[in-house]
C-alpha positions in Angstrom: 20.0 13.2 21.5 19.9 10.2 23.8 18.9 6.8 22.6 16.4 5.1 25.0 15.2 2.1 23.1 13.7 0.7 19.9 10.4 0.0 18.3 9.2 -3.4 19.4 7.2 -4.7 16.3 3.9 -6.5 16.8 2.6 -9.3 14.8 -0.6 -9.3 12.7 -2.3 -11.4 15.4 -1.4 -8.9 18.1 -2.7 -5.8 16.1 -6.4 -5.7 16.3 -7.1 -3.6 13.1 -5.4 -1.2 10.7 -5.5 0.2 7.2 -2.2 -1.4 6.1 -1.8 -4.4 3.9 0.8 -6.3 1.9 0.8 -7.7 -1.6 0.8 -11.5 -2.1 0.5 -11.2 -6.0 1.7 -13.6 -8.7 1.4 -16.9 -6.9 -1.0 -17.7 -9.8 2.0 -17.7 -12.1 4.5 -19.1 -9.5 6.8 -16.1 -9.8 8.1 -16.8 -6.3 8.5 -19.8 -4.0 5.4 -20.4 -1.8 7.4 -21.4 1.2 6.4 -21.3 4.9 9.1 -18.8 5.8 7.3 -16.2 3.7 4.1 -16.5 5.7 6.1 -16.4 9.0 7.7 -13.1 7.9 4.3 -11.8 6.6 2.7 -12.4 10.0 5.6 -10.8 11.7 5.1 -7.5 9.8 1.8 -6.6 11.5 -0.1 -6.1 8.1 -3.7 -6.9 8.5 -4.7 -7.5 4.8 -3.1 -9.2 1.8 -4.0 -8.9 -1.9 -3.9 -12.4 -3.5 -4.4 -13.1 -7.2 -6.5 -16.2 -7.8 -5.4 -17.6 -11.1 -8.3 -19.1 -13.1 -5.8 -20.8 -15.4 -4.0 -22.4 -12.5 -7.3 -23.6 -10.9 -9.3 -25.0 -13.8 -7.1 -27.3 -15.9 -9.9 -29.4 -17.0 -13.3 -27.9 -17.9 -15.6 -27.9 -14.9 -13.0 -29.2 -12.5 -11.6 -26.7 -9.9 -8.6 -27.4 -7.8 -8.2 -24.8 -5.1 -5.5 -26.6 -3.1 -2.8 -24.1 -3.9 -5.1 -21.1 -3.0 -6.4 -22.8 0.2 -2.9 -22.9 1.4 -2.4 -19.2 0.9 -5.8 -18.2 2.3 -5.6 -20.4 5.4 -2.0 -19.6 6.3 -2.7 -15.8 6.0 -5.9 -16.1 8.1 -4.1 -18.2 10.7 -1.6 -15.3 11.1 -4.2 -12.7 11.5 -4.1 -11.4 7.9 -7.4 -11.1 5.9 -6.9 -12.0 2.2 -8.7 -10.0 -0.5 -8.9 -12.0 -3.8 -8.1 -10.4 -7.1 -10.1 -12.2 -9.8 -8.2 -13.0 -13.1 -6.9 -13.7 -15.6 -8.1 -15.7 -18.6 -8.0 -19.5 -19.3 -6.8 -21.2 -22.5 -9.8 -23.5 -22.3 -12.1 -20.6 -23.1 -10.0 -18.0 -24.8 -7.5 -17.8 -27.7 -4.6 -17.2 -25.2 -1.4 -18.6 -26.7 0.2 -19.4 -23.3 -1.1 -21.3 -20.3 -1.3 -18.4 -17.9 -3.7 -16.6 -20.2 -2.5 -13.4 -18.5 -4.8 -10.5 -19.4 -7.1 -12.5 -21.7 -10.6 -11.3 -21.1 -13.5 -13.8 -20.9 -16.1 -11.6 -22.6 -16.1 -12.2 -26.3 -17.9 -15.5 -26.6 -20.8 -16.9 -24.7 -18.7 -20.0 -23.9 -16.0 -17.8 -22.2 -18.6 -15.8 -20.3 -20.2 -19.1 -19.0 -16.8 -20.5 -18.1 -15.9 -17.3 -16.2 -19.3 -17.2 -14.4 -18.9 -20.9 -13.4 -15.4 -20.3 -12.1 -16.3 -17.2 -10.1 -19.3 -19.1 -8.6 -17.1 -22.1 -7.6 -14.5 -19.8 -6.1 -16.9 -17.7 -4.0 -18.8 -20.9 -2.7 -15.4 -22.4 -1.8 -14.2 -19.4 0.2 -17.5 -17.9 1.4 -16.7 -18.6 5.0 -13.2 -17.2 4.8 -13.2 -14.3 2.2 -15.7 -11.5 1.5 -13.4 -9.1 -0.5 -13.2 -9.6 -4.2 -11.5 -7.4 -6.8 -12.4 -7.7 -10.5 -9.4 -7.9 -12.8 -6.1 -6.1 -12.6 -5.2 -2.8 -14.5 -7.8 -3.2 -17.2 -6.5 0.0 -18.8 -3.3 -1.7 -19.8 -2.7 -3.2 -23.2 -0.8 -6.1 -21.5 -3.7 -6.9 -19.1 -6.7 -6.5 -21.5 -6.3 -8.9 -24.4 -6.8 -9.3 -27.2 -7.5 -5.6 -26.7 -7.7 -2.7 -27.1 -8.7 -1.8 -23.5 -12.2 -0.6 -23.3 -13.9 1.2 -20.5 -17.4 -0.1 -21.4 -16.1 -3.7 -21.7 -14.5 -3.4 -18.3 -17.8 -2.2 -16.7 -19.5 -5.0 -18.4 -17.1 -7.5 -16.8 -17.5 -5.9 -13.4 -21.3 -6.1 -13.7 -21.6 -9.7 -14.6 -18.9 -10.8 -12.1 -20.5 -8.8 -9.3 -23.8 -10.4 -10.0 -22.5 -13.8 -9.6 -20.6 -12.9 -6.4 -23.6 -11.2 -4.7 -25.9 -14.0 -5.8 -23.8 -16.3 -3.6 -22.4 -13.8 -0.9 -24.7 -10.8 -0.6 -22.4 -9.2 2.0 -19.4 -9.4 -0.3 -17.4 -6.2 -1.0 -16.7 -5.7 -4.7 -13.4 -3.9 -5.5 -12.5 -2.5 -8.9 -11.0 0.4 -11.0 -7.3 -0.3 -10.7 -6.4 3.0 -12.4 -3.3 4.9 -11.8 -2.0 8.5 -11.0 -1.0 9.9 -14.4 -3.0 12.7 -16.0 -4.3 10.6 -18.8 -6.2 8.4 -16.3 -8.6 11.3 -15.6 -10.9 10.9 -18.6 -10.7 7.1 -18.2 -12.0 7.4 -14.6 -14.8 9.8 -15.5 -15.8 7.5 -18.3 -16.1 4.7 -15.8 -18.3 6.7 -13.6 -20.5 7.8 -16.5 -20.9 4.2 -17.5 -22.1 3.3 -14.0 -19.1 1.5 -12.6 -19.9 3.0 -9.1 -23.2 1.1 -9.0 -21.4 -2.3 -9.0 -18.5 -1.5 -6.6 -18.1 -0.9 -2.9 -14.4 0.0 -3.3 -12.4 1.8 -6.0 -8.7 0.9 -6.0 -5.9 2.8 -7.6 -2.2 1.9 -8.2 0.7 4.3 -7.8 4.4 4.0 -8.8 6.0 7.2 -8.2 9.5 7.9 -6.7 8.0 11.0 -4.9 4.7 9.6 -3.7 3.7 12.9 -2.0 3.7 14.8 -5.3 0.2 15.0 -6.9 -1.2 12.3 -4.5 -3.3 14.9 -2.6 -4.8 16.2 -5.8 -5.6 12.8 -7.0 -7.4 11.8 -3.8 -9.5 15.0 -4.1 -10.2 14.2 -7.8 -11.3 10.6 -7.0 -13.6 11.8 -4.2 -15.0 14.6 -6.3 -15.7 12.3 -9.3 -17.4 9.8 -7.0 -19.7 12.5 -5.6 -20.4 13.9 -9.1 -21.8 10.6 -10.3 -23.6 9.6 -7.1 -21.0 7.1 -6.0 -19.8 8.7 -2.8 -20.5 5.5 -1.0 -17.2 4.1 -2.6 -14.2 3.5 -0.3 -10.9 4.5 -1.8 -8.0 2.0 -1.6 -4.4 2.3 -2.7 -4.2 -1.2 -3.8 -0.7 -1.5 -5.3 2.4 0.8 -4.8 6.0 -0.2 -4.4 9.7 0.3 -5.2 12.4 -2.0 -6.3 15.5 -2.5 -4.3 17.7 -3.0 -7.4 17.6 -1.0 -10.5 14.9 -2.7 -12.4 14.6 -3.7 -16.1 11.0 -5.0 -15.9 7.7 -3.1 -15.7 7.1 -0.2 -13.2 10.0 2.2 -12.4 12.3 0.5 -14.8 15.7 2.2 -15.1 15.4 4.3 -11.8 18.6 4.0 -9.8 17.5 2.0 -6.6 19.0 0.1 -3.7 17.7 -1.3 -0.5 18.1 1.8 1.5 16.2 3.9 -1.1 13.5 1.3 -1.2 13.0 1.6 2.5 13.0 5.4 2.5 10.3 5.5 -0.3 8.2 2.9 1.5 8.0 5.1 4.5 7.0 8.1 2.5 4.4 6.2 0.6 2.6 4.7 3.5 2.6 7.9 5.6 1.2 9.9 2.6 -1.6 7.4 2.2 -2.4 7.2 5.9 -2.4 11.0 6.3 -4.6 11.5 3.2 -7.1 9.0 4.8 -7.1 6.4 2.2 -9.4 3.8 3.5 -6.6 1.2 2.9 -3.1 1.2 1.6 -1.0 -1.8 0.4 2.7 -2.2 -0.3 3.7 -4.2 -3.4 4.9 -6.8 -2.5 6.0 -9.4 0.0 8.6 -11.2 -2.0 10.8 -10.5 -5.0 10.0 -12.5 -8.1 12.5 -15.0 -9.5 11.3 -13.8 -12.9 8.6 -11.7 -14.3 6.2 -14.0 -16.2 3.5 -12.7 -18.5 1.9 -14.5 -21.6 4.3 -17.3 -21.5 7.3 -15.2 -21.5 9.8 -15.3 -18.7 11.5 -12.0 -18.2 14.2 -10.9 -15.7 13.9 -10.9 -12.0 11.7 -8.3 -10.3 12.9 -6.8 -6.9 9.9 -5.1 -5.4 9.7 -7.5 -2.5 10.3 -6.9 1.2 12.0 -10.3 1.1 14.5 -11.8 -1.3 14.1 -15.2 -3.1 17.1 -16.6 -1.3 16.9 -19.9 0.5 15.7 -19.1 3.2 14.3 -15.6 2.2 16.2 -12.7 3.5 14.3 -9.6 4.8 15.5 -6.3 3.4 15.7 -2.8 5.1 12.3 -2.1 3.8 10.9 -5.1 5.7 11.9 -3.6 9.0 10.6 -0.2 8.0 7.2 -1.7 7.0 7.0 -3.5 10.4 7.7 -0.3 12.2 4.9 1.5 10.4 2.4 -1.3 11.0 3.1 -1.3 14.7 2.8 2.5 15.1 0.0 3.2 12.7 -2.7 0.7 13.8 -6.3 1.9 14.3 -5.2 3.7 17.5 -3.4 6.2 15.2 -5.4 8.5 13.0 -5.1 11.9 11.3 -5.3 14.8 13.6 -7.0 17.9 12.1 -6.8 20.2 15.1 -3.1 19.9 15.9 -0.7 22.2 13.8 2.9 21.5 13.3 5.6 23.4 11.3 9.3 23.8 11.0 11.6 26.8 11.6 15.3 27.3 12.0 17.4 29.5 14.3 18.3 32.9 13.0 22.0 32.2 12.9 21.4 29.3 10.5 19.1 31.4 8.4 21.5 34.3 8.2 24.4 32.0 7.3 22.7 30.2 4.5 19.6 32.0 3.4 19.0 30.0 0.2 19.4 26.6 1.8 17.1 27.6 4.7 14.4 28.7 2.3 14.8 25.6 0.2 14.4 23.3 3.3 11.4 25.2 4.7 9.5 25.1 1.4 10.2 21.4 0.7 9.5 20.1 4.2 6.4 17.9 4.7 4.9 18.0 8.2 1.9 16.0 9.0 0.0 15.5 12.3 -1.6 12.3 13.6 -2.9 11.4 17.0 -2.4 8.3 19.0 -4.1 7.3 22.2 -5.2 11.0 22.7 -1.7 12.5 22.2 0.0 14.0 19.1 2.1 12.0 16.8 4.0 14.1 14.1 5.8 13.0 11.1 8.2 15.3 9.1 10.5 14.8 6.1 11.9 16.7 3.3 10.1 16.4 -0.1 13.3 16.0 -2.2 14.5 13.0 -4.1 15.3 10.0 -2.0 17.4 8.5 -4.8 20.6 9.8 -3.3 21.9 10.4 0.1 21.5 13.8 1.7 22.7 15.1 5.0 20.0 15.8 7.8 19.4 19.5 8.2 18.9 20.8 11.7 15.5 22.4 12.1 13.2 23.3 15.0 9.9 21.5 15.0 7.0 23.5 16.4 3.7 21.8 17.5 0.6 23.5 18.8 -2.4 21.5 20.0 -5.5 22.9 21.8 -6.4 19.7 23.5 -3.6 17.3 23.4 -0.3 17.7 25.3 3.2 16.1 25.3 4.5 14.8 28.7 7.6 13.0 27.6 8.3 13.6 23.9 10.4 11.0 22.1 11.7 11.0 18.6 11.5 7.8 16.5 13.4 6.9 13.4 11.1 4.5 11.6 13.9 3.3 9.3 16.1 2.1 12.0 13.5 1.6 14.7 15.6 3.7 17.2 13.7 5.8 19.8 15.4 8.9 21.4 14.8 11.5 24.1 15.0 15.0 22.8 15.5 18.5 24.2 12.3 20.3 24.0 10.8 23.6 25.2 7.2 23.6 26.5 5.8 27.1 26.2 2.6 27.0 28.5 0.8 30.2 27.5 -0.1 28.9 24.1 0.5 25.1 24.7 3.3 25.0 22.1 6.1 22.5 22.1 9.4 23.2 20.3 11.8 20.5 19.5 15.3 21.8 19.0 17.5 20.8 16.0 15.2 18.1 14.8 16.8 16.3 11.9 15.1 17.0 8.6 15.8 13.9 6.4 14.6 12.7 3.0 12.4 10.1 4.9 10.1 10.6 7.7 11.0 11.0 11.4 8.4 10.9 14.1 7.6 12.8 17.2 5.3 11.2 19.8 4.7 11.2 23.5 6.3 8.3 25.2 3.1 7.3 27.0 1.2 7.0 23.7 3.6 4.6 22.1 4.6 2.7 25.3 3.1 -0.6 24.0 5.2 -0.2 20.7 8.6 0.4 22.1 11.1 -1.4 24.3 12.9 1.0 26.6 16.6 0.3 27.5 16.7 1.3 31.3 
């Protein structure tokens, strides 16, 4: 294997379009420092969208007076860098609810006419203020959660009611707006909740259904969930809905707060899982996929309670921020998987091993074959293949030498290269081109617990720097 160069990351301004975004959550509660360096790093990722929470309680401190200065800064700096914000609408406000803490996190403005009026007025002011800059609006965050639907308990019918009244206000001001909602997850108990939403007519008020996923093996069950969502939409006459993965991420330190608490993590594992998560979503043709989130949190802050730090960010909260391994991995995927790369349904790819290895270690060979994940994309008319082992990424594992076989009826490799998206390194590789059936065989391709990529050099030439 001969190294010939590295991925040359492109900025968000340099990428015309893609389905990849980054989270900019929790500025409403000031969980991380809103410093210029974070925006510079965000633009350098190549992400094209950012999920931003709006923070009613931070914006309306006096009834009827709205100060969007802090949110203007975020929206304008993202737009200047080529990143389109989508605004998550929430949470409550002490001026209109019984929330005991200033952030009013999760407190729903439905239970008095005064709260409903305050919410409508806030949404109207927000949409008017940003109508020339933002057209994507998400209603609430994780309404199924006891912590985000207060005073509770969570109610499907009440959430649909909140979406309906919010969508009416938005579309009355900005008819072309896209309304996003749902925010359900990928555990089995969500299935009846999702069906109830559809029965109650949630699909009539939405353009996009978003879901959240926190799984250390993102490939497991995700295909079934995508099929389930699409089937439920069709069953209830809502197959116009786009499907967005709106929040998924991994901590870089074993976490004590919220999602994936207690899972043994480090920066290397975070980067491996990020790669697996993004490629799974792109291959399954989610209309959008977002990584949670751009920055670590100095503390997790909810309902006035400051908890311990949270480490899901691509950046640390150091001064200045420090990019982690996951940051570079994210940049590499954004560069290679813009709108020029899409799923390829006619190219077939699989793995095999040489007879000698199979005879030497039959069990290990069988285990590697059955747990390998090989998916085909195309970029600029040529195949782009990703492969990895569907085993836990929570510990190191030695790469296993396999042969990668690719057959494509209408796309050919001229100069295959192998790319490691974790490190960004690009390699020339030995290959056999069998002309009678247009099959390419890459010898001893390393099977790792994170994705490796096979591409044609010409197809990725604008994404790599070659060391002559």
